[in-house]
Backbone and ligand atoms as CSV (ligand in chain L), in Angstrom:
chain,resi,resn,atom,element,x,y,z
A,1,ASP,N,N,0.859,-1.202,0.000
A,1,ASP,CA,C,0.000,0.000,0.000
A,1,ASP,C,C,0.892,1.248,0.000
A,2,PRO,N,N,0.993,1.953,-1.123
A,2,PRO,CA,C,1.897,3.108,-1.229
A,2,PRO,C,C,1.520,4.238,-0.271
A,3,GLY,N,N,0.216,4.407,0.010
A,3,GLY,CA,C,-0.211,5.459,0.940
A,3,GLY,C,C,0.315,5.203,2.342
A,4,LEU,N,N,0.284,3.940,2.737
A,4,LEU,CA,C,0.761,3.558,4.065
A,4,LEU,C,C,2.286,3.756,4.156
A,5,VAL,N,N,2.993,3.418,3.071
A,5,VAL,CA,C,4.449,3.591,3.056
A,5,VAL,C,C,4.808,5.076,3.207
A,6,THR,N,N,4.083,5.934,2.487
A,6,THR,CA,C,4.332,7.382,2.574
A,6,THR,C,C,4.062,7.892,3.986
A,7,MET,N,N,2.966,7.433,4.572
A,7,MET,CA,C,2.657,7.820,5.948
A,7,MET,C,C,3.769,7.348,6.893
A,8,GLY,N,N,4.244,6.121,6.665
A,8,GLY,CA,C,5.305,5.559,7.501
A,8,GLY,C,C,6.610,6.325,7.360
A,9,GLU,N,N,6.903,6.778,6.153
A,9,GLU,CA,C,8.124,7.548,5.927
A,9,GLU,C,C,8.079,8.849,6.742
A,10,LYS,N,N,6.914,9.469,6.782
A,10,LYS,CA,C,6.763,10.694,7.590
A,10,LYS,C,C,6.912,10.394,9.075
A,11,LEU,N,N,6.266,9.324,9.504
A,11,LEU,CA,C,6.337,8.956,10.924
A,11,LEU,C,C,7.750,8.563,11.330
A,12,PHE,N,N,8.539,8.104,10.368
A,12,PHE,CA,C,9.900,7.676,10.687
A,12,PHE,C,C,10.750,8.838,11.209
A,13,ARG,N,N,10.279,10.068,11.000
A,13,ARG,CA,C,10.961,11.230,11.609
A,13,ARG,C,C,11.146,11.046,13.107
A,14,LYS,N,N,10.189,10.393,13.745
A,14,LYS,CA,C,10.277,10.156,15.199
A,14,LYS,C,C,11.464,9.261,15.543
A,15,CYS,N,N,11.922,8.509,14.588
A,15,CYS,CA,C,12.975,7.513,14.825
A,15,CYS,C,C,14.353,8.029,14.422
A,16,LYS,N,N,14.343,9.076,13.567
A,16,LYS,CA,C,15.601,9.537,12.959
A,16,LYS,C,C,16.595,10.155,13.932
A,17,ALA,N,N,16.127,10.535,15.119
A,17,ALA,CA,C,17.081,11.028,16.115
A,17,ALA,C,C,18.107,9.940,16.418
A,18,CYS,N,N,17.730,8.698,16.227
A,18,CYS,CA,C,18.578,7.570,16.638
A,18,CYS,C,C,18.867,6.557,15.537
A,19,HIS,N,N,18.045,6.503,14.491
A,19,HIS,CA,C,18.185,5.454,13.465
A,19,HIS,C,C,18.294,6.030,12.061
A,20,GLN,N,N,19.088,5.353,11.233
A,20,GLN,CA,C,19.171,5.685,9.812
A,20,GLN,C,C,18.735,4.477,8.980
A,21,VAL,N,N,18.273,4.756,7.751
A,21,VAL,CA,C,17.961,3.694,6.783
A,21,VAL,C,C,18.505,4.094,5.415
A,22,GLY,N,N,18.675,3.114,4.556
A,22,GLY,CA,C,18.990,3.386,3.151
A,22,GLY,C,C,20.466,3.523,2.859
A,23,ASP,N,N,20.774,4.073,1.680
A,23,ASP,CA,C,22.153,4.203,1.221
A,23,ASP,C,C,22.995,4.980,2.208
A,24,GLY,N,N,24.129,4.439,2.561
A,24,GLY,CA,C,25.053,5.156,3.435
A,24,GLY,C,C,24.624,5.214,4.889
A,25,ALA,N,N,23.571,4.485,5.256
A,25,ALA,CA,C,23.103,4.511,6.651
A,25,ALA,C,C,24.187,3.965,7.581
A,26,LYS,N,N,24.292,4.599,8.749
A,26,LYS,CA,C,25.286,4.176,9.758
A,26,LYS,C,C,24.604,3.947,11.100
A,27,ASN,N,N,25.200,3.093,11.900
A,27,ASN,CA,C,24.724,2.936,13.270
A,27,ASN,C,C,24.976,4.239,14.015
A,28,ARG,N,N,24.002,4.719,14.753
A,28,ARG,CA,C,24.142,5.927,15.583
A,28,ARG,C,C,23.818,5.530,17.017
A,29,VAL,N,N,22.872,6.279,17.621
A,29,VAL,CA,C,22.419,5.864,18.962
A,29,VAL,C,C,21.774,4.475,18.850
A,30,GLY,N,N,21.047,4.269,17.754
A,30,GLY,CA,C,20.436,2.962,17.470
A,30,GLY,C,C,21.024,2.366,16.203
A,31,PRO,N,N,20.756,1.085,15.975
A,31,PRO,CA,C,21.288,0.406,14.789
A,31,PRO,C,C,20.609,0.844,13.491
A,32,VAL,N,N,21.303,0.635,12.370
A,32,VAL,CA,C,20.715,0.826,11.039
A,32,VAL,C,C,19.472,-0.061,10.921
A,33,LEU,N,N,18.396,0.485,10.346
A,33,LEU,CA,C,17.141,-0.282,10.256
A,33,LEU,C,C,16.781,-0.720,8.834
A,34,THR,N,N,17.673,-0.552,7.878
A,34,THR,CA,C,17.390,-1.004,6.505
A,34,THR,C,C,17.101,-2.507,6.502
A,35,GLY,N,N,15.957,-2.883,5.965
A,35,GLY,CA,C,15.631,-4.307,5.832
A,35,GLY,C,C,15.403,-5.037,7.148
A,36,ILE,N,N,15.058,-4.298,8.209
A,36,ILE,CA,C,14.950,-4.922,9.540
A,36,ILE,C,C,13.783,-5.918,9.627
A,37,VAL,N,N,12.716,-5.694,8.837
A,37,VAL,CA,C,11.564,-6.603,8.906
A,37,VAL,C,C,11.974,-7.949,8.294
A,38,GLY,N,N,11.877,-9.004,9.097
A,38,GLY,CA,C,12.283,-10.335,8.647
A,38,GLY,C,C,13.673,-10.742,9.121
A,39,ARG,N,N,14.400,-9.798,9.742
A,39,ARG,CA,C,15.752,-10.124,10.236
A,39,ARG,C,C,15.705,-10.675,11.660
A,40,PRO,N,N,16.718,-11.470,12.042
A,40,PRO,CA,C,16.825,-11.852,13.453
A,40,PRO,C,C,17.104,-10.609,14.313
A,41,VAL,N,N,16.531,-10.586,15.499
A,41,VAL,CA,C,16.692,-9.479,16.444
A,41,VAL,C,C,18.170,-9.321,16.853
A,42,GLY,N,N,18.598,-8.054,16.949
A,42,GLY,CA,C,19.903,-7.773,17.562
A,42,GLY,C,C,21.110,-8.257,16.795
A,43,THR,N,N,21.078,-8.170,15.470
A,43,THR,CA,C,22.180,-8.735,14.678
A,43,THR,C,C,22.760,-7.775,13.644
A,44,VAL,N,N,22.531,-6.468,13.808
A,44,VAL,CA,C,23.161,-5.530,12.876
A,44,VAL,C,C,24.652,-5.440,13.220
A,45,GLU,N,N,25.469,-5.672,12.213
A,45,GLU,CA,C,26.927,-5.687,12.345
A,45,GLU,C,C,27.440,-4.398,12.988
A,46,GLY,N,N,28.279,-4.554,14.014
A,46,GLY,CA,C,28.954,-3.389,14.588
A,46,GLY,C,C,28.164,-2.616,15.624
A,47,PHE,N,N,26.909,-3.023,15.914
A,47,PHE,CA,C,26.137,-2.302,16.927
A,47,PHE,C,C,26.193,-3.045,18.262
A,48,ARG,N,N,26.378,-2.295,19.352
A,48,ARG,CA,C,26.417,-2.895,20.697
A,48,ARG,C,C,25.034,-2.873,21.323
A,49,TYR,N,N,24.389,-4.020,21.357
A,49,TYR,CA,C,23.030,-4.130,21.882
A,49,TYR,C,C,23.032,-4.307,23.399
A,50,SER,N,N,21.877,-3.997,23.992
A,50,SER,CA,C,21.656,-4.349,25.394
A,50,SER,C,C,21.653,-5.870,25.500
A,51,LYS,N,N,21.858,-6.333,26.717
A,51,LYS,CA,C,21.852,-7.780,26.945
A,51,LYS,C,C,20.525,-8.434,26.523
A,52,PRO,N,N,19.365,-7.873,26.960
A,52,PRO,CA,C,18.119,-8.556,26.578
A,52,PRO,C,C,17.905,-8.618,25.065
A,53,MET,N,N,18.326,-7.567,24.352
A,53,MET,CA,C,18.097,-7.610,22.898
A,53,MET,C,C,19.041,-8.616,22.234
A,54,ALA,N,N,20.290,-8.634,22.669
A,54,ALA,CA,C,21.228,-9.612,22.107
A,54,ALA,C,C,20.747,-11.031,22.399
A,55,GLN,N,N,20.255,-11.251,23.622
A,55,GLN,CA,C,19.801,-12.595,24.012
A,55,GLN,C,C,18.536,-13.022,23.261
A,56,ALA,N,N,17.653,-12.048,22.988
A,56,ALA,CA,C,16.434,-12.389,22.233
A,56,ALA,C,C,16.816,-12.899,20.844
A,57,GLY,N,N,17.817,-12.260,20.243
A,57,GLY,CA,C,18.277,-12.713,18.936
A,57,GLY,C,C,18.921,-14.083,19.002
A,58,GLU,N,N,19.748,-14.287,20.032
A,58,GLU,CA,C,20.392,-15.599,20.202
A,58,GLU,C,C,19.341,-16.682,20.402
A,59,GLY,N,N,18.213,-16.285,21.016
A,59,GLY,CA,C,17.118,-17.236,21.233
A,59,GLY,C,C,16.279,-17.492,19.988
A,60,GLY,N,N,16.601,-16.819,18.901
A,60,GLY,CA,C,15.920,-17.109,17.639
A,60,GLY,C,C,14.785,-16.155,17.272
A,61,LEU,N,N,14.607,-15.078,18.058
A,61,LEU,CA,C,13.501,-14.163,17.741
A,61,LEU,C,C,13.772,-13.404,16.438
A,62,ILE,N,N,12.743,-13.315,15.619
A,62,ILE,CA,C,12.799,-12.611,14.331
A,62,ILE,C,C,11.907,-11.373,14.432
A,63,TRP,N,N,12.350,-10.264,13.825
A,63,TRP,CA,C,11.486,-9.073,13.753
A,63,TRP,C,C,10.464,-9.252,12.636
A,64,ASP,N,N,9.305,-9.790,12.985
A,64,ASP,CA,C,8.221,-9.884,12.004
A,64,ASP,C,C,7.139,-8.876,12.395
A,65,HIS,N,N,6.045,-8.909,11.688
A,65,HIS,CA,C,5.000,-7.905,11.918
A,65,HIS,C,C,4.512,-7.938,13.367
A,66,LYS,N,N,4.419,-9.135,13.915
A,66,LYS,CA,C,3.892,-9.283,15.273
A,66,LYS,C,C,4.890,-8.791,16.332
A,67,SER,N,N,6.133,-9.265,16.268
A,67,SER,CA,C,7.120,-8.898,17.297
A,67,SER,C,C,7.471,-7.413,17.207
A,68,LEU,N,N,7.659,-6.925,15.981
A,68,LEU,CA,C,8.025,-5.517,15.809
A,68,LEU,C,C,6.861,-4.604,16.198
A,69,GLY,N,N,5.640,-5.040,15.878
A,69,GLY,CA,C,4.471,-4.254,16.266
A,69,GLY,C,C,4.359,-4.135,17.781
A,70,ALA,N,N,4.610,-5.232,18.475
A,70,ALA,CA,C,4.522,-5.224,19.945
A,70,ALA,C,C,5.643,-4.390,20.555
A,71,PHE,N,N,6.850,-4.503,20.000
A,71,PHE,CA,C,7.992,-3.724,20.502
A,71,PHE,C,C,7.740,-2.223,20.317
A,72,LEU,N,N,7.287,-1.826,19.133
A,72,LEU,CA,C,7.101,-0.396,18.861
A,72,LEU,C,C,5.931,0.201,19.631
A,73,ALA,N,N,4.948,-0.612,19.980
A,73,ALA,CA,C,3.807,-0.109,20.746
A,73,ALA,C,C,4.255,0.325,22.140
A,74,ASP,N,N,5.216,-0.384,22.703
A,74,ASP,CA,C,5.678,-0.085,24.057
A,74,ASP,C,C,7.005,-0.822,24.312
A,75,PRO,N,N,8.113,-0.206,23.875
A,75,PRO,CA,C,9.409,-0.898,23.923
A,75,PRO,C,C,9.766,-1.483,25.290
A,76,LYS,N,N,9.566,-0.710,26.356
A,76,LYS,CA,C,10.012,-1.165,27.686
A,76,LYS,C,C,9.120,-2.252,28.276
A,77,SER,N,N,7.863,-2.308,27.837
A,77,SER,CA,C,7.016,-3.415,28.299
A,77,SER,C,C,7.363,-4.679,27.554
A,78,TYR,N,N,7.594,-4.527,26.253
A,78,TYR,CA,C,7.915,-5.705,25.442
A,78,TYR,C,C,9.267,-6.274,25.841
A,79,MET,N,N,10.236,-5.373,26.066
A,79,MET,CA,C,11.584,-5.831,26.398
A,79,MET,C,C,12.166,-4.985,27.523
A,80,PRO,N,N,11.854,-5.358,28.785
A,80,PRO,CA,C,12.389,-4.604,29.917
A,80,PRO,C,C,13.913,-4.529,29.800
A,81,LYS,N,N,14.469,-3.368,30.094
A,81,LYS,CA,C,15.918,-3.130,30.034
A,81,LYS,C,C,16.477,-2.979,28.629
A,82,THR,N,N,15.618,-2.882,27.620
A,82,THR,CA,C,16.153,-2.477,26.321
A,82,THR,C,C,16.755,-1.086,26.491
A,83,LYS,N,N,17.781,-0.768,25.714
A,83,LYS,CA,C,18.319,0.596,25.810
A,83,LYS,C,C,17.682,1.537,24.806
A,84,MET,N,N,16.611,1.108,24.150
A,84,MET,CA,C,15.871,2.030,23.269
A,84,MET,C,C,14.936,2.889,24.112
A,85,SER,N,N,15.282,4.186,24.236
A,85,SER,CA,C,14.461,5.115,25.018
A,85,SER,C,C,13.459,5.783,24.100
A,86,PHE,N,N,12.356,5.137,23.905
A,86,PHE,CA,C,11.302,5.653,23.026
A,86,PHE,C,C,9.981,5.254,23.655
A,87,SER,N,N,9.057,6.227,23.712
A,87,SER,CA,C,7.834,5.971,24.473
A,87,SER,C,C,6.891,4.991,23.783
A,88,GLY,N,N,7.021,4.863,22.461
A,88,GLY,CA,C,6.148,3.917,21.767
A,88,GLY,C,C,5.109,4.621,20.918
A,89,LEU,N,N,4.542,3.878,19.987
A,89,LEU,CA,C,3.516,4.400,19.085
A,89,LEU,C,C,2.180,3.887,19.573
A,90,ARG,N,N,1.277,4.803,19.899
A,90,ARG,CA,C,0.017,4.378,20.521
A,90,ARG,C,C,-1.012,3.869,19.520
A,91,LYS,N,N,-0.943,4.361,18.276
A,91,LYS,CA,C,-1.995,3.999,17.318
A,91,LYS,C,C,-1.566,2.846,16.422
A,92,GLN,N,N,-2.453,1.869,16.286
A,92,GLN,CA,C,-2.145,0.717,15.430
A,92,GLN,C,C,-1.853,1.158,13.994
A,93,GLU,N,N,-2.549,2.193,13.526
A,93,GLU,CA,C,-2.322,2.664,12.147
A,93,GLU,C,C,-0.892,3.184,11.974
A,94,GLU,N,N,-0.367,3.852,13.010
A,94,GLU,CA,C,1.008,4.354,12.945
A,94,GLU,C,C,2.003,3.201,12.911
A,95,ILE,N,N,1.733,2.184,13.710
A,95,ILE,CA,C,2.610,1.000,13.719
A,95,ILE,C,C,2.588,0.327,12.347
A,96,ASP,N,N,1.390,0.142,11.788
A,96,ASP,CA,C,1.279,-0.495,10.469
A,96,ASP,C,C,2.024,0.319,9.410
A,97,ALA,N,N,1.927,1.655,9.524
A,97,ALA,CA,C,2.572,2.520,8.532
A,97,ALA,C,C,4.098,2.435,8.642
A,98,ILE,N,N,4.620,2.497,9.854
A,98,ILE,CA,C,6.083,2.403,10.025
A,98,ILE,C,C,6.575,1.035,9.543
A,99,LEU,N,N,5.820,-0.018,9.830
A,99,LEU,CA,C,6.235,-1.353,9.378
A,99,LEU,C,C,6.216,-1.443,7.862
A,100,ALA,N,N,5.215,-0.841,7.224
A,100,ALA,CA,C,5.156,-0.837,5.751
A,100,ALA,C,C,6.357,-0.081,5.188
A,101,TYR,N,N,6.688,1.047,5.804
A,101,TYR,CA,C,7.854,1.816,5.358
A,101,TYR,C,C,9.141,1.020,5.551
A,102,LEU,N,N,9.337,0.458,6.740
A,102,LEU,CA,C,10.573,-0.304,7.002
A,102,LEU,C,C,10.681,-1.504,6.053
A,103,ALA,N,N,9.553,-2.172,5.786
A,103,ALA,CA,C,9.577,-3.317,4.860
A,103,ALA,C,C,9.966,-2.861,3.459
A,104,SER,N,N,9.646,-1.622,3.119
A,104,SER,CA,C,9.970,-1.110,1.777
A,104,SER,C,C,11.448,-0.759,1.634
A,105,THR,N,N,12.198,-0.763,2.733
A,105,THR,CA,C,13.620,-0.398,2.676
A,105,THR,C,C,14.531,-1.605,2.475
A,106,ALA,N,N,13.963,-2.809,2.386
A,106,ALA,CA,C,14.795,-4.019,2.233
A,106,ALA,C,C,15.627,-3.917,0.958
A,107,GLU,N,N,16.897,-4.293,1.074
A,107,GLU,CA,C,17.800,-4.168,-0.096
A,107,GLU,C,C,17.481,-5.239,-1.135
L,1,HEM,C1,C,16.621,-0.731,18.603
L,1,HEM,C2,C,12.990,0.654,15.702
L,1,HEM,C3,C,12.994,5.028,17.811
L,1,HEM,C4,C,17.160,3.898,19.981
L,1,HEM,C5,C,15.614,-0.757,17.667
L,1,HEM,C6,C,15.208,-1.905,16.910
L,1,HEM,C7,C,14.198,-1.513,16.094
L,1,HEM,C8,C,13.954,-0.118,16.340
L,1,HEM,C9,C,13.444,-2.374,15.097
L,1,HEM,C10,C,15.837,-3.290,16.986
L,1,HEM,C11,C,16.913,-3.354,15.918
L,1,HEM,C12,C,17.686,-4.649,15.826
L,1,HEM,O1,O,17.252,-5.686,16.324
L,1,HEM,O2,O,18.763,-4.610,15.209
L,1,HEM,C13,C,12.689,1.970,16.013
L,1,HEM,C14,C,11.617,2.728,15.388
L,1,HEM,C15,C,11.587,3.933,16.029
L,1,HEM,C16,C,12.659,3.959,16.994
L,1,HEM,C17,C,10.747,2.214,14.250
L,1,HEM,C18,C,10.592,5.068,15.835
L,1,HEM,C19,C,9.247,4.796,15.777
L,1,HEM,C20,C,14.149,5.125,18.544
L,1,HEM,C21,C,14.594,6.320,19.224
L,1,HEM,C22,C,15.783,5.995,19.852
L,1,HEM,C23,C,16.060,4.598,19.553
L,1,HEM,C24,C,13.882,7.663,19.200
L,1,HEM,C25,C,16.685,6.859,20.710
L,1,HEM,C26,C,16.156,7.741,21.610
L,1,HEM,C27,C,17.365,2.545,19.837
L,1,HEM,C28,C,18.417,1.788,20.504
L,1,HEM,C29,C,18.238,0.448,20.122
L,1,HEM,C30,C,17.096,0.411,19.211
L,1,HEM,C31,C,19.487,2.347,21.429
L,1,HEM,C32,C,19.025,-0.764,20.628
L,1,HEM,C33,C,18.201,-1.325,21.786
L,1,HEM,C34,C,18.880,-2.378,22.643
L,1,HEM,O3,O,20.022,-2.785,22.367
L,1,HEM,O4,O,18.216,-2.785,23.613
L,1,HEM,N1,N,14.828,0.318,17.308
L,1,HEM,N2,N,13.300,2.751,16.957
L,1,HEM,N3,N,15.056,4.109,18.763
L,1,HEM,N4,N,16.591,1.693,19.082
L,1,HEM,FE1,FE,14.941,2.204,18.042
């Protein structure tokens, strides 16, 4: 849905303080998010994750629509002690839009 992707691209402004996507993206406060949908959790090369996020990845967790939706709705409830300081997206439509945008960034 191109409308949802466009909405998600706008909403991604909330994430840009800490995350980059696309050509030339670098790890900053948070890891690069290009192609994150479908990837194992906590596995971006060169980024130092919190213990719970690294362990979730080692345990086999994948960032799919369900896990990423739950994390973005309320990061600290989904993963206590994550070092992502973000209050979360309250509206399901915003979550769907950001996920559509992130899925569109896959290389
Ligand atoms: C981790 C998405 C906002 C800082 C992550 C991860 C995702 C994500 C998917 C896991 C990446 C992986 O497994 O490699 C988003 C989205 C945001 C957002 C979509 C906006 C809606 C922010 C903001 C900050 C931030 C505003 C900084 C204030 C971090 C940090 C991590 C992280 C530090 C690593 C967490 C850890 O190791 O526990 N983010 N993020 N994020 N994010 Fe965000």
